[in-house]
C-alpha positions as CSV (number, residue, x, y, z in Angstrom):
1,M,-23.7,-5.3,3.9
2,N,-20.7,-4.0,2.8
3,T,-18.3,-4.3,6.0
4,K,-14.8,-3.3,6.5
5,I,-13.0,-4.9,9.9
6,L,-9.7,-3.0,10.8
7,I,-8.3,-4.9,14.2
8,Y,-6.3,-2.2,16.2
9,V,-3.5,-2.3,19.2
10,T,-5.3,-1.0,22.3
11,K,-3.0,0.3,25.1
12,L,-3.1,-2.9,27.0
13,G,-2.1,-4.7,24.2
14,F,-4.1,-6.9,21.5
15,L,-5.9,-9.1,23.9
16,D,-7.0,-8.7,27.2
17,N,-6.9,-11.2,30.1
18,L,-10.5,-12.4,29.1
19,G,-9.7,-13.2,25.5
20,V,-11.4,-10.2,24.2
21,V,-9.9,-7.9,21.0
22,S,-10.9,-4.4,20.4
23,A,-11.9,-3.9,16.7
24,I,-13.0,-0.9,14.2
25,I,-15.9,-2.0,12.3
26,L,-16.7,0.2,9.1
27,S,-19.4,-0.3,7.5
28,E,-21.4,1.9,4.4
29,A,-23.3,4.1,7.3
30,N,-21.4,4.3,10.3
31,V,-18.1,3.6,12.4
32,Y,-18.4,1.1,15.4
33,K,-15.7,0.4,18.0
34,L,-16.6,-2.8,19.4
35,K,-15.2,-5.3,21.8
36,F,-15.2,-8.9,20.8
37,P,-14.6,-12.2,22.3
38,I,-11.6,-13.5,19.9
39,F,-13.6,-16.6,18.4
40,I,-16.5,-14.1,17.3
41,L,-14.3,-11.8,15.7
42,L,-12.8,-14.7,13.7
43,L,-16.1,-15.8,12.4
44,I,-16.5,-12.5,11.0
45,F,-13.4,-13.0,9.1
46,L,-14.9,-16.4,7.7
47,V,-18.2,-14.6,6.8
48,H,-17.0,-11.5,5.2
49,G,-13.3,-12.3,4.6
50,D,-14.5,-13.2,0.7
51,K,-16.9,-10.5,0.0
52,Q,-14.3,-7.5,0.5
53,P,-10.4,-6.9,0.9
54,S,-9.4,-5.3,4.4
55,I,-9.0,-1.5,4.1
56,S,-5.4,-1.7,4.5
57,S,-4.6,-4.6,2.0
58,S,-4.2,-4.3,-1.4
59,G,-5.2,-8.2,-2.0
60,S,-4.7,-10.1,-5.1
61,K,-4.6,-8.3,-8.6
62,Q,-5.7,-9.7,-11.9
63,N,-3.9,-6.8,-13.8
64,I,-0.2,-6.3,-13.3
65,F,1.4,-2.7,-14.8
66,T,5.1,-2.1,-13.9
67,V,6.5,1.3,-14.3
68,V,10.3,0.6,-15.7
69,N,11.0,4.2,-16.7
70,T,10.7,8.0,-14.8
71,Q,9.2,9.3,-18.0
72,D,6.2,11.8,-18.2
73,V,4.4,10.1,-20.6
74,G,4.5,6.7,-22.9
75,S,4.8,3.2,-22.8
76,G,6.6,2.3,-19.3
77,S,5.6,5.5,-17.4
78,L,3.5,5.9,-14.5
79,A,1.2,8.0,-16.2
80,Q,0.4,5.5,-18.7
81,A,-0.1,2.6,-16.0
82,I,-2.6,4.7,-14.4
83,I,-4.4,5.1,-17.6
84,D,-4.4,1.6,-18.2
85,A,-5.3,0.3,-15.0
86,N,-8.3,3.0,-15.2
87,Q,-9.7,1.2,-17.7
88,L,-9.6,-2.2,-16.2
89,G,-9.7,-1.9,-12.7
90,D,-8.6,-4.2,-10.2
91,S,-4.9,-3.6,-10.8
92,L,-1.6,-3.2,-9.4
93,I,0.7,-0.5,-10.6
94,S,4.2,-2.0,-9.4
95,F,8.0,-0.5,-9.9
96,N,10.9,-1.9,-11.4
97,I,13.1,1.4,-12.8
98,P,16.7,0.6,-13.5
99,T,19.7,2.2,-11.9
100,T,20.6,3.6,-15.5
101,D,17.3,5.6,-15.5
102,P,17.9,9.2,-15.8
103,G,15.6,9.8,-12.9
104,F,18.0,8.0,-10.4
105,V,18.7,10.9,-8.3
106,A,20.9,12.0,-4.9
107,Y,21.8,15.1,-3.2
108,A,24.5,16.9,-4.1
109,D,28.1,16.7,-2.4
110,D,28.2,18.6,0.7
111,G,31.8,18.0,1.4
112,I,31.3,17.0,4.9
113,P,31.9,13.3,5.4
114,G,29.8,10.9,7.3
115,S,26.7,13.5,6.3
116,F,24.4,14.6,3.7
117,D,22.5,17.8,2.9
118,P,18.7,17.6,2.0
119,N,18.7,21.4,0.9
120,Q,21.9,20.5,-1.5
121,P,20.5,20.6,-5.2
122,V,19.5,17.2,-6.5
123,V,22.3,15.6,-9.0
124,G,22.1,12.0,-10.9
125,A,23.1,9.1,-8.4
126,L,25.7,7.9,-10.4
127,S,27.3,11.5,-11.0
128,P,30.6,11.9,-9.2
129,L,28.6,15.4,-7.9
130,A,26.5,13.1,-5.9
131,D,27.1,12.7,-2.0
132,P,28.4,9.3,-1.2
133,D,26.4,9.6,2.0
134,S,23.1,10.7,0.0
135,P,20.2,8.2,0.2
136,S,19.1,7.7,-3.5
137,W,15.7,7.7,-5.3
138,W,13.9,7.5,-8.5
139,R,12.1,11.0,-9.6
140,I,9.4,11.2,-12.0
141,A,9.3,14.5,-13.1
142,L,5.9,15.7,-14.9
143,P,5.3,18.6,-16.9
144,A,1.8,19.1,-17.3
145,P,-0.6,21.4,-18.6
146,D,-2.3,21.6,-15.1
147,P,0.4,22.0,-12.5
148,S,-1.4,21.2,-9.8
149,M,-2.4,17.9,-11.0
150,P,0.3,16.6,-13.5
151,L,-0.6,13.2,-13.8
152,P,-4.1,11.6,-14.9
153,P,-6.2,11.1,-11.9
154,L,-7.0,7.6,-10.7
155,T,-10.7,7.2,-11.7
156,G,-10.8,3.1,-11.8
157,D,-11.4,0.9,-8.7
158,R,-9.4,-1.4,-6.5
159,I,-6.1,0.2,-7.7
160,T,-3.1,-0.6,-5.8
161,I,0.1,1.7,-7.0
162,D,2.7,0.3,-4.6
163,A,5.9,2.1,-4.9
164,T,7.8,-0.3,-2.2
165,T,7.7,-2.8,-5.2
166,Q,10.7,-0.6,-6.5
167,A,13.0,-1.2,-3.1
168,Q,12.0,-4.8,-3.7
169,N,13.2,-5.2,-7.3
170,Q,16.0,-2.5,-7.2
171,G,17.2,-2.8,-3.3
172,N,16.5,-0.3,-0.6
173,T,18.5,2.8,-2.0
174,N,16.7,5.3,0.3
175,P,16.4,4.2,3.9
176,L,15.3,7.1,4.8
177,G,11.8,7.0,3.2
178,P,10.4,6.2,-0.4
179,E,12.2,5.4,-3.6
180,I,9.9,7.0,-6.0
181,E,9.4,10.7,-5.8
182,I,6.6,12.8,-8.2
183,I,7.5,16.6,-8.8
184,H,6.9,19.0,-11.6
185,T,9.8,20.4,-13.6
186,S,9.2,23.7,-12.5
187,S,10.4,24.6,-8.7
188,D,7.5,26.8,-8.2
189,M,4.7,24.1,-9.3
190,V,3.0,21.1,-7.2
191,G,3.7,17.5,-8.0
192,G,0.6,15.9,-7.4
193,M,-1.8,13.4,-7.7
194,A,-5.7,12.8,-7.6
195,V,-7.9,9.7,-6.1
196,L,-11.8,9.7,-7.8
197,G,-12.2,6.0,-7.9
198,N,-13.2,3.9,-5.1
199,Y,-11.2,0.9,-2.8
200,N,-7.8,2.0,-4.2
201,T,-4.5,2.0,-2.2
202,I,-1.6,4.7,-2.8
203,K,1.8,3.2,-0.9
204,G,5.1,4.0,-0.5
205,L,5.2,7.3,-2.7
206,S,6.8,10.9,-2.0
207,V,4.2,13.3,-3.4
208,Y,3.8,17.0,-2.5
209,F,0.2,16.9,-3.1
210,L,-2.6,14.3,-3.0
211,G,-6.4,14.9,-3.7
212,I,-8.7,12.1,-2.5
213,G,-12.6,13.0,-3.5
214,S,-14.0,9.3,-3.3
215,D,-14.5,6.5,-1.0
216,Y,-13.0,3.6,0.8
217,N,-9.6,4.5,0.2
218,T,-6.2,3.6,1.8
219,V,-3.1,6.2,1.8
220,E,-0.1,4.5,3.8
221,G,3.6,4.9,3.7
222,N,3.9,8.1,2.1
223,Y,5.9,11.2,2.4
224,L,3.1,14.2,1.6
225,G,4.8,17.5,1.2
226,T,7.7,16.3,2.7
227,N,11.2,15.2,0.6
228,P,12.0,11.9,0.1
229,S,14.4,11.7,3.2
230,G,11.6,13.0,5.4
231,Q,13.6,15.5,7.1
232,R,12.2,19.1,5.6
233,V,9.0,20.6,4.0
234,S,9.3,20.6,0.4
235,H,9.2,23.8,-1.5
236,Q,7.0,22.6,-4.1
237,S,4.2,22.0,-1.9
238,A,4.0,25.7,-1.4
239,P,1.4,26.7,-4.0
240,S,-0.9,24.0,-2.3
241,P,-2.7,25.0,0.8
242,S,-2.6,21.6,1.6
243,A,-0.6,18.3,1.5
244,L,-3.9,16.0,1.7
245,T,-7.3,17.0,1.1
246,I,-10.4,14.4,1.3
247,S,-13.8,14.9,0.5
248,G,-14.7,11.1,0.6
249,L,-16.1,8.7,3.2
250,H,-14.5,6.4,4.9
251,N,-11.1,6.6,3.8
252,A,-8.0,5.1,5.9
253,I,-4.7,7.5,6.1
254,G,-2.2,5.3,8.0
255,G,-2.7,2.2,9.4
256,I,-1.3,0.0,12.7
257,E,1.4,-2.1,10.8
258,A,5.0,-1.0,10.9
259,G,5.6,1.8,8.5
260,S,1.9,2.0,7.3
261,G,1.9,5.4,8.7
262,N,2.3,8.8,6.4
263,V,4.5,11.8,7.0
264,I,2.5,15.0,6.0
265,N,3.5,18.3,6.6
266,G,1.7,21.8,4.9
267,A,4.1,24.4,4.0
268,T,1.6,27.1,3.7
269,L,-2.3,26.3,5.8
270,T,-3.1,23.1,6.5
271,G,-1.3,19.4,6.4
272,I,-4.6,17.7,5.9
273,E,-7.9,18.7,5.1
274,D,-10.7,16.3,5.8
275,A,-13.9,17.5,4.2
276,G,-15.2,13.9,4.5
277,D,-16.7,11.8,6.7
278,Y,-16.2,8.8,8.6
279,N,-12.1,9.0,7.6
280,Q,-9.9,7.1,9.8
281,F,-6.0,8.6,10.7
282,L,-3.7,6.4,12.0
283,F,-0.2,6.5,13.3
284,N,0.8,9.6,11.0
285,H,3.2,12.1,11.5
286,I,1.8,15.4,11.5
287,G,4.1,18.6,11.3
288,V,7.2,16.4,12.0
289,N,10.0,14.6,10.4
290,A,9.8,11.0,9.8
291,A,11.9,10.1,12.4
292,G,9.2,11.9,14.7
293,N,12.1,13.8,16.7
294,E,11.7,17.3,14.8
295,V,9.2,19.8,13.8
296,I,9.4,20.4,10.1
297,G,5.9,21.5,9.1
298,A,5.0,25.5,8.3
299,G,1.2,24.9,8.1
300,V,-1.1,26.7,10.3
301,I,-3.2,24.0,10.9
302,G,-2.1,20.3,11.3
303,I,-5.3,18.9,10.4
304,T,-8.9,20.1,10.0
305,M,-11.6,17.2,10.9
306,G,-14.8,16.4,9.2
307,N,-17.4,14.7,10.6
308,Y,-17.4,11.3,12.6
309,S,-13.5,10.6,11.7
310,Y,-11.3,8.7,14.3
311,F,-7.4,9.9,15.0
312,R,-5.5,7.5,16.8
313,G,-1.6,7.3,17.5
314,N,-0.7,10.3,15.5
315,V,2.5,12.6,16.2
316,V,1.6,16.4,15.8
317,G,3.5,19.1,16.1
318,R,3.4,22.9,16.0
319,S,0.2,23.1,13.7
320,F,-2.7,22.5,15.5
321,I,-6.2,20.4,15.1
322,S,-9.1,22.2,14.1
323,I,-12.2,20.5,14.6
324,S,-15.9,22.0,13.5
325,G,-17.7,18.8,12.4
326,T,-19.8,16.4,14.5
327,G,-18.7,13.0,16.3
328,N,-14.8,13.0,15.8
329,I,-13.0,10.7,17.9
330,L,-9.1,11.5,19.3
331,E,-7.6,9.2,21.4
332,Y,-4.1,7.9,22.0
333,N,-2.1,10.8,19.9
334,F,0.8,12.8,20.9
335,I,0.0,16.4,20.5
336,G,2.9,18.8,20.9
337,T,5.1,16.3,21.8
338,D,7.0,13.0,20.7
339,S,5.9,9.8,21.2
340,T,7.8,9.3,24.3
341,G,6.7,12.7,25.4
342,I,9.6,14.1,25.9
343,L,10.4,16.2,23.5
344,A,8.7,19.6,22.9
345,F,6.9,20.5,19.8
346,P,5.4,24.0,20.7
347,M,1.9,24.2,19.1
348,N,1.0,27.4,17.4
349,Y,-2.2,27.7,19.3
350,C,-4.3,25.9,21.0
351,A,-3.0,22.0,20.7
352,I,-6.8,21.0,19.7
353,Y,-9.3,23.9,18.7
354,V,-12.9,22.8,18.8
355,S,-14.9,25.7,17.1
356,G,-18.5,24.7,16.7
357,G,-17.9,21.0,16.7
358,Q,-20.2,18.6,18.5
359,Q,-20.0,15.2,20.2
360,T,-16.4,15.2,19.9
361,R,-14.6,12.4,22.4
362,I,-11.1,13.8,22.9
363,G,-9.3,10.7,25.0
364,P,-8.7,8.4,26.6
365,G,-4.5,8.4,26.2
366,N,-3.9,11.4,24.5
367,L,-0.5,13.5,25.6
368,I,-1.1,17.2,25.1
369,R,1.7,19.5,25.6
370,N,3.1,22.6,25.2
371,A,0.3,24.7,23.2
372,L,1.0,28.6,23.1
373,G,-2.8,29.2,22.5
374,P,-5.0,30.5,25.0
375,G,-5.4,26.7,26.2
376,G,-4.2,23.3,25.9
377,I,-8.0,22.3,24.6
378,C,-9.8,25.1,23.6
379,I,-14.1,24.6,23.2
380,Q,-15.8,27.9,21.6
381,G,-19.3,28.9,20.8
382,L,-22.7,28.1,21.6
383,M,-22.8,25.5,18.8
384,A,-19.9,23.3,20.5
385,L,-21.4,21.0,22.8
386,G,-21.1,17.8,24.1
387,N,-17.5,17.7,24.0
388,T,-16.2,15.3,26.3
389,I,-12.6,15.4,27.4
390,T,-11.5,12.3,29.2
391,Q,-8.5,10.4,30.7
392,N,-5.9,12.4,28.7
393,S,-2.6,13.8,30.0
394,I,-2.3,17.7,29.5
395,S,0.7,20.1,30.8
396,N,2.8,22.7,30.1
397,S,0.1,24.8,28.3
398,Q,0.5,28.9,28.2
399,G,-3.1,29.4,29.3
400,P,-5.4,26.5,30.9
401,G,-5.1,23.0,30.1
402,I,-8.7,23.1,29.1
403,Y,-10.4,26.0,28.2
404,L,-14.3,26.7,27.6
405,F,-15.4,30.1,26.1
406,S,-18.1,31.8,24.1
407,G,-20.6,29.4,25.2
408,G,-18.3,26.0,24.6
409,N,-19.7,23.1,26.3
410,N,-22.2,25.2,27.9
411,D,-19.4,26.3,30.1
412,I,-20.2,24.1,32.8
413,P,-18.6,24.9,35.9
414,A,-15.7,22.8,37.1
415,P,-15.5,21.1,40.2
416,V,-14.3,22.2,43.4
417,V,-11.9,20.2,45.2
418,Q,-12.1,20.6,48.9
419,Y,-9.2,18.1,50.4
420,A,-6.5,16.3,48.7
421,F,-4.7,13.4,51.1
422,A,-2.2,10.7,50.3
423,N,-4.6,8.5,50.2
424,L,-7.9,10.5,49.5
425,V,-9.5,13.2,47.5
426,T,-12.7,14.7,48.2
427,G,-14.9,17.4,46.5
428,L,-18.2,19.2,45.2
429,A,-19.4,18.7,41.9
430,M,-22.7,18.4,39.7
431,P,-24.7,15.1,41.1
432,G,-24.3,12.1,39.5
433,G,-21.3,13.2,37.5
434,A,-18.0,11.0,36.6
435,V,-15.2,13.4,38.5
436,E,-11.9,12.7,37.2
437,I,-8.7,13.1,39.5
438,F,-5.8,14.7,37.9
439,S,-2.4,15.2,39.3
440,D,-0.2,17.7,38.0
441,P,2.9,20.1,39.1
442,D,0.8,23.2,38.4
443,D,-3.3,23.7,37.4
444,E,-3.6,21.1,34.4
445,G,-3.8,17.3,34.3
446,L,-0.2,15.7,33.7
447,I,-1.3,12.5,35.3
448,F,-5.0,10.7,35.2
449,E,-5.6,9.0,38.6
450,G,-8.9,7.9,38.7
451,T,-12.6,8.5,38.7
452,A,-15.1,9.1,41.4
453,I,-18.7,9.3,41.1
454,S,-20.4,12.2,42.6
455,S,-23.1,11.3,45.1
456,P,-26.8,12.9,44.8
457,N,-25.6,16.0,46.9
458,G,-23.0,16.5,44.7
459,V,-19.9,15.2,46.8
460,F,-17.5,13.1,45.6
461,V,-14.8,10.7,47.4
462,W,-11.8,9.1,45.4
463,S,-9.3,7.1,47.3
464,G,-5.9,5.8,46.2
465,A,-2.4,7.2,45.9
466,A,-2.1,10.3,44.2
467,N,1.2,11.5,42.8
468,G,0.9,15.4,43.3
469,P,2.2,18.0,43.9
470,N,-1.3,19.5,42.8
471,I,-4.9,17.8,42.5
472,T,-7.3,18.9,40.0
473,A,-10.6,17.6,38.5
474,T,-12.9,17.8,35.5
475,V,-16.8,16.7,35.1
476,P,-19.1,16.0,32.2
477,D,-22.7,16.9,32.9
478,G,-25.4,14.3,31.4
479,Q,-24.9,15.7,27.6
480,G,-21.4,14.9,27.3
481,N,-19.7,18.5,28.0
482,S,-16.8,18.4,30.1
483,S,-15.7,21.5,32.2
484,A,-12.3,22.7,32.5
485,F,-9.9,21.8,35.3
486,S,-10.6,22.8,38.8
487,T,-8.6,25.4,40.9
488,P,-5.6,23.1,42.1
489,V,-5.2,22.0,45.5
490,P,-2.0,21.1,46.9
491,L,-1.6,17.2,48.0
492,N,-1.3,16.6,51.8
493,S,1.2,14.2,52.4
494,N,-0.7,12.9,55.1
495,T,-3.1,10.3,54.8
496,Y,-6.6,10.6,56.0
497,T,-7.8,8.2,58.7
498,V,-11.2,7.5,59.7
499,F,-11.5,6.5,63.0
500,L,-14.5,4.5,64.0
501,P,-16.0,4.9,67.9
502,L,-15.7,2.2,70.3
503,L,-18.5,0.1,71.1
504,K,-19.2,-1.4,74.5
505,R,-21.4,-4.0,76.0
């Protein structure tokens, strides 16, 4: 069995107090999220570690090709390195381009000491016209007959293009992002590349379009549709509807290690178009800058998700998440806000829009803010069933925090909160339902407080110290359809006390 293991950090840490570690197991047939005692996980590594490299590691390579210039073709170019690596497979493409290369560039001087302007023209980094405060990088400009795909496609297997080797060899000339940028020489054409082989890694590039049509590839530490300083969407991505398209299986976009997340911004339609299955998206910035503190994406949709994809730890701004596939999981993301939950990145529609998608799990741990559409999470259509929304923080939506319409999630009724005391919340819900209790300043669910199981006659009782000022609740049915939030009830600051009768002998 071809099995890959990726350990991810849970919200509570790497190990819990029982020595259990969470892991994602990627097999040829499915994605499994399991917990293992640590000694069992180590045993799995021993059994499988020599059979297949980690999905986030390039491993040792038999063949090394080094890019030493920014020419579009010929000896020492990236195009030639790809051609050579495709023939042999199992290769590393590294970079060691000198600063004397004519492709070594920086932004032109903006005349303001101590800063640079990424909207300034690009000039030679050693030119007197260059801004002394600008980062510098190497620009590979490719005049190609097909402007949408100027590089030879990566058709071989187990090839790593590692542009971080440029900084290792020539120093970190661009502390804001990648040292290697791929563009087309015409400003109205896309600089992009395609991955058609399997088990390949694309690392540390600034490229304006990336297409993946194969399986088990890793994309980490890249700026896609974003300039090398990570501060604005590149004008060159405008002709392409998406910065990243995927039609393969089991591809990893981002990762858990520092710097492995990508900055992905679409200029017209979509940041990421996932038309594949079992792909994972980990700790990327989508629609926001590299620092994660400003919206720069102009695309309508941040990501369209395929089937059985896993979406975790991502920061998403402005462009909404669209789901029409089956079995997707979204947890511990920051949608419409930054990773602190403080900055507002207003979403241009619902933060998450499930249209016909089934068996989606949204939660736990997502921070969902500032949706300007009809709801924070929208579930639409008679086919949109089994979508579970659990243990998230949803607030500041223009409409309801959870909006079911046109038969989405069977339009199941929300619970009814009857009493909300400082230490006790009671109400009615469908029998046997896992009622989730929330506190919110309005009518959504800013703070998840806890869960109570409703009795066979539909009564639920939750005891605990709620935050308020209002209490709301949701409940799923037996098929995983989650309800909208209940009508809010103000928290009574008094505690509920049970008086027992006195017994006399």
